[in-house]
C-alpha positions as CSV (number, residue, x, y, z in Angstrom):
1,M,215.4,85.3,61.1
2,T,216.1,82.1,59.1
3,S,214.4,80.4,62.0
4,A,211.7,82.7,61.8
5,H,211.1,82.0,57.9
6,S,211.1,78.5,58.3
7,C,208.6,78.2,61.3
8,I,206.3,80.4,58.7
9,A,206.5,78.1,56.2
10,A,206.2,74.8,58.0
11,L,203.0,76.2,60.2
12,K,201.4,78.1,56.4
13,V,201.2,81.8,58.8
14,A,199.4,83.8,56.7
15,Q,199.5,87.8,56.4
16,S,196.0,87.6,58.5
17,D,197.1,85.5,61.5
18,R,197.6,87.5,64.7
19,W,199.9,85.9,67.6
20,L,199.2,85.9,70.9
21,L,202.5,86.1,73.3
22,A,201.8,84.3,76.6
23,L,205.6,82.9,76.8
24,S,208.4,84.9,78.3
25,P,210.1,86.9,75.4
26,A,213.6,86.5,77.8
27,H,213.4,82.8,76.8
28,I,213.4,81.5,72.9
29,G,209.8,80.4,72.7
30,G,209.0,83.7,73.6
31,L,211.2,86.1,71.5
32,A,210.6,83.6,68.7
33,I,207.0,84.7,68.5
34,L,208.7,88.5,68.2
35,M,210.8,87.5,65.2
36,R,208.5,85.6,63.4
37,A,206.0,88.2,63.7
38,L,208.4,91.0,62.6
39,V,209.5,88.7,59.6
40,G,205.9,87.6,58.6
41,G,204.2,91.1,59.5
42,Q,201.7,89.7,61.9
43,P,200.8,91.7,64.9
44,V,201.7,90.6,68.3
45,I,199.1,90.8,71.2
46,T,201.4,90.5,74.6
47,L,200.8,89.6,77.7
48,P,202.5,90.5,81.4
49,G,202.7,86.9,82.0
50,F,200.9,83.7,82.1
51,D,197.5,83.8,83.4
52,E,195.1,81.3,82.7
53,T,191.9,84.1,82.7
54,T,193.8,86.4,81.2
55,V,194.7,85.0,78.5
56,L,191.5,83.5,77.6
57,T,190.1,87.2,77.9
58,T,192.8,88.6,75.8
59,I,191.5,85.3,73.5
60,A,188.0,86.2,73.6
61,Q,188.6,90.0,73.0
62,E,191.2,90.0,70.6
63,R,191.0,87.0,68.4
64,P,194.5,85.9,68.0
65,T,194.9,83.2,65.5
66,L,198.1,81.6,66.4
67,I,199.7,81.0,69.9
68,S,202.5,79.2,71.5
69,L,202.3,77.4,74.7
70,V,204.1,74.3,77.2
71,P,202.0,71.5,77.2
72,T,200.8,72.2,80.8
73,M,199.8,75.5,80.2
74,L,197.7,74.1,77.5
75,D,196.3,72.0,80.2
76,R,195.6,74.4,82.6
77,L,193.4,76.5,80.2
78,V,191.4,73.4,79.1
79,A,190.9,73.3,83.0
80,A,189.5,76.6,83.0
81,G,186.7,76.1,80.7
82,G,188.6,77.5,77.4
83,T,188.4,74.4,75.2
84,L,185.7,76.5,72.8
85,L,188.2,79.6,72.9
86,L,191.1,77.4,71.4
87,S,189.0,75.6,69.5
88,E,188.8,79.1,67.3
89,L,192.4,79.1,67.3
90,E,194.2,78.0,64.4
91,A,197.7,76.5,65.6
92,I,198.5,75.9,69.0
93,V,202.3,75.1,68.8
94,L,203.5,73.0,71.9
95,G,207.0,72.8,72.8
96,G,209.7,73.0,76.1
97,A,208.3,69.9,77.1
98,P,207.1,66.3,75.4
99,S,203.4,66.4,74.3
100,Y,202.7,62.6,74.8
101,A,200.3,61.1,72.7
102,A,197.7,60.4,74.9
103,D,197.6,64.5,75.4
104,V,197.3,64.7,71.8
105,L,194.8,62.8,70.8
106,K,192.7,64.5,74.2
107,W,193.3,67.9,72.9
108,T,192.6,66.9,69.4
109,A,189.4,65.1,70.3
110,L,188.4,68.2,72.1
111,G,188.8,70.1,68.7
112,L,192.2,71.9,69.3
113,T,194.8,72.1,66.4
114,V,197.7,71.4,68.6
115,C,201.1,71.5,66.9
116,P,204.1,69.7,69.2
117,S,207.1,70.5,68.2
118,Y,210.9,70.1,69.3
119,G,213.6,72.9,69.3
120,L,216.7,74.3,71.0
121,T,217.9,77.8,72.0
122,E,221.2,77.3,69.9
123,S,218.6,76.6,66.9
124,G,216.9,79.8,67.1
125,S,214.0,78.1,68.2
126,L,211.5,75.2,65.9
127,V,213.5,72.1,64.8
128,A,210.5,70.2,63.7
129,V,207.0,70.1,64.6
130,I,203.3,68.8,63.3
131,P,201.7,70.4,60.4
132,P,197.8,72.2,61.7
133,G,195.7,69.4,60.6
134,R,198.2,66.5,60.9
135,A,198.5,66.0,65.2
136,A,196.2,62.5,65.5
137,D,198.2,60.6,63.1
138,L,201.6,61.9,64.1
139,A,200.8,62.0,68.1
140,G,203.7,61.0,70.0
141,T,205.8,62.8,67.4
142,S,207.3,66.3,67.1
143,G,206.6,66.3,63.2
144,F,208.6,66.9,60.5
145,P,211.9,69.0,60.2
146,V,211.1,73.0,59.2
147,P,212.4,73.7,55.9
148,G,215.9,74.4,55.8
149,V,216.8,71.7,58.9
150,N,218.8,68.6,58.1
151,L,218.1,66.3,61.0
152,R,220.6,63.3,61.5
153,I,220.8,60.4,64.4
154,I,224.0,59.5,65.1
155,D,224.5,57.0,67.7
156,G,220.7,57.9,68.9
157,R,221.1,61.2,69.5
158,I,220.3,64.1,67.0
159,S,222.1,66.2,64.9
160,I,221.6,69.2,63.3
161,A,222.6,71.4,60.4
162,S,220.7,74.3,59.5
163,P,221.9,78.0,58.5
164,T,219.4,78.5,62.0
165,L,221.9,77.4,64.4
166,A,224.0,80.1,66.4
167,T,227.5,80.6,65.6
168,G,229.0,78.5,68.5
169,Y,229.6,78.7,71.8
170,L,232.0,80.9,73.9
171,G,235.6,80.3,73.4
172,E,234.9,76.8,71.9
173,D,234.9,76.0,67.8
174,P,231.9,77.1,65.9
175,F,229.1,74.9,65.0
176,S,229.1,73.2,61.6
177,E,226.9,70.9,62.8
178,L,225.2,70.7,66.5
179,M,225.3,67.4,68.3
180,T,222.7,67.9,70.6
181,S,222.4,65.9,73.8
182,D,218.8,64.7,72.6
183,V,217.8,61.0,71.8
184,G,215.3,60.3,69.3
185,F,214.5,58.8,65.7
186,L,213.0,59.2,62.5
187,D,210.4,56.8,61.6
188,S,209.5,55.9,57.7
189,R,207.4,59.2,57.5
190,G,210.9,61.4,58.3
191,A,208.3,62.3,61.5
192,L,210.7,63.0,64.9
193,T,209.9,61.2,68.1
194,I,212.5,62.3,70.8
195,Q,212.6,59.8,73.6
196,G,214.7,62.0,76.0
197,R,217.9,63.2,77.0
198,A,221.2,61.1,76.4
199,D,222.3,61.7,80.2
200,D,218.5,60.7,81.6
201,V,219.0,56.8,80.4
202,I,218.8,54.8,82.6
203,I,220.9,51.5,82.6
204,T,219.2,49.0,84.8
205,G,220.7,45.1,84.6
206,G,222.9,46.2,81.2
207,E,219.2,47.6,79.7
208,K,218.3,50.9,78.5
209,V,215.7,52.7,79.8
210,H,214.4,56.0,78.5
211,P,212.3,57.5,81.2
212,E,210.1,60.1,79.1
213,A,208.7,56.8,77.6
214,V,207.7,55.0,81.2
215,E,206.4,58.8,81.7
216,A,204.1,58.3,78.9
217,I,202.5,55.0,80.2
218,L,202.1,56.4,83.5
219,R,200.3,59.2,82.7
220,T,198.0,57.2,80.5
221,H,196.4,55.9,84.3
222,I,193.2,57.5,85.1
223,D,194.3,58.5,88.3
224,V,197.9,60.0,87.7
225,R,197.8,63.7,87.2
226,D,201.2,63.5,86.2
227,A,204.5,61.5,86.8
228,A,208.4,61.5,86.5
229,V,210.9,58.5,86.1
230,L,214.4,58.5,87.2
231,G,217.5,55.9,87.8
232,I,218.6,55.4,91.6
233,P,221.9,53.9,92.4
234,D,221.7,50.3,92.9
235,P,224.7,47.9,94.1
236,Q,223.0,45.2,92.0
237,W,221.5,46.3,88.9
238,G,223.5,49.6,88.8
239,Q,220.6,51.7,88.5
240,I,216.7,51.0,89.6
241,V,214.0,52.6,87.9
242,R,212.2,55.2,90.5
243,A,208.4,56.3,89.1
244,V,207.6,59.3,90.9
245,V,204.0,60.1,90.8
246,V,201.1,63.0,90.9
247,G,197.7,61.7,91.4
248,S,195.4,59.4,93.6
249,A,196.3,56.2,92.4
250,D,197.4,53.5,94.5
251,L,201.2,52.8,93.9
252,N,200.6,48.8,94.3
253,A,197.8,48.4,91.8
254,L,199.4,50.9,89.7
255,K,203.1,49.1,89.4
256,E,200.4,45.7,88.5
257,W,198.4,47.8,86.1
258,C,201.9,48.8,84.4
259,R,203.0,45.3,84.8
260,P,201.7,44.1,81.0
261,L,202.4,47.6,79.2
262,L,206.4,48.2,80.0
263,P,209.2,45.8,79.3
264,A,210.7,44.1,82.3
265,A,213.6,46.6,82.5
266,A,211.4,49.7,82.4
267,L,209.0,48.2,85.4
268,P,209.5,51.0,88.2
269,R,211.1,49.1,91.1
270,S,210.8,52.1,93.3
271,W,207.3,54.2,94.1
272,V,206.9,57.9,95.2
273,A,203.8,59.8,95.8
274,V,204.1,63.4,95.8
275,D,201.7,66.6,95.5
276,R,203.5,68.3,92.5
277,L,206.5,67.6,90.2
278,P,209.4,70.1,90.1
279,R,208.9,72.2,87.0
280,S,210.3,75.1,85.4
281,E,208.4,78.0,84.3
282,G,208.3,76.9,80.7
283,G,207.3,73.6,81.9
284,K,210.4,71.3,81.6
285,L,210.5,68.7,84.5
286,L,213.6,69.6,86.6
287,R,214.1,65.7,86.7
288,Q,217.5,66.2,88.5
289,E,216.1,68.0,91.6
290,L,213.8,64.9,92.3
291,K,216.8,62.6,93.8
292,P,218.0,64.1,96.9
293,S,214.3,64.9,97.4
294,T,212.6,61.6,96.8
295,N,215.9,59.3,98.0
């Protein structure tokens, strides 16, 4: 309930708004929409699952004003010719996976009111969000903490104190403040940038490399549709950076293209081309599944 109130305030949800539920309510992203609508008194249009045609047809017929998606879903809706319909929505809340700066700028240039966010199941969903209309100048961030949420960065990791937190994990001490496994920072504006997960950080030759930062660069190449970066054990460097790429880019040319854009430690030493990357139903990259399949 508290998280729902925070989201309503952050997004300035009005009584006249209407939610379209295209996410599964079995996960926090979908369940949170039902709670927000219950607290705010807005109707919810529900769908049995995500399908581009069904979503766009429903938007055309039912005229919702708000929707929550993962970035890959939004890409699929745009590719299906839904730009005009999507541009009529007052807010497209994005979560579950990174919203890269280049993609955010692309969506805003199309006239879409995207609101990238950061949230966790333990926090009842939303922790930070870009308010409607601010995506272009806050591209690459997850926006500002929602009302009632206090964020601290401790040794690079994001710590959350909020009445929206779950009481704790079964069999463990209750939460007073949740130290997440996510790495990030707050900039001078107070906006949160997520750099990835602590256990995904690559240590190569003593240098730290955040995979999502490298992925963000790779995804700006015109011939790269998707990209994942991971650390591969190496006897000399401890780990080396491997890039797994979806698209038509020549890998040798792509490496040279990356060279002036990345620090030397972050430049991938190993390159693999695949047809698609493993992602969860919610759009999250399943990075661990890449290690056995590409070694």
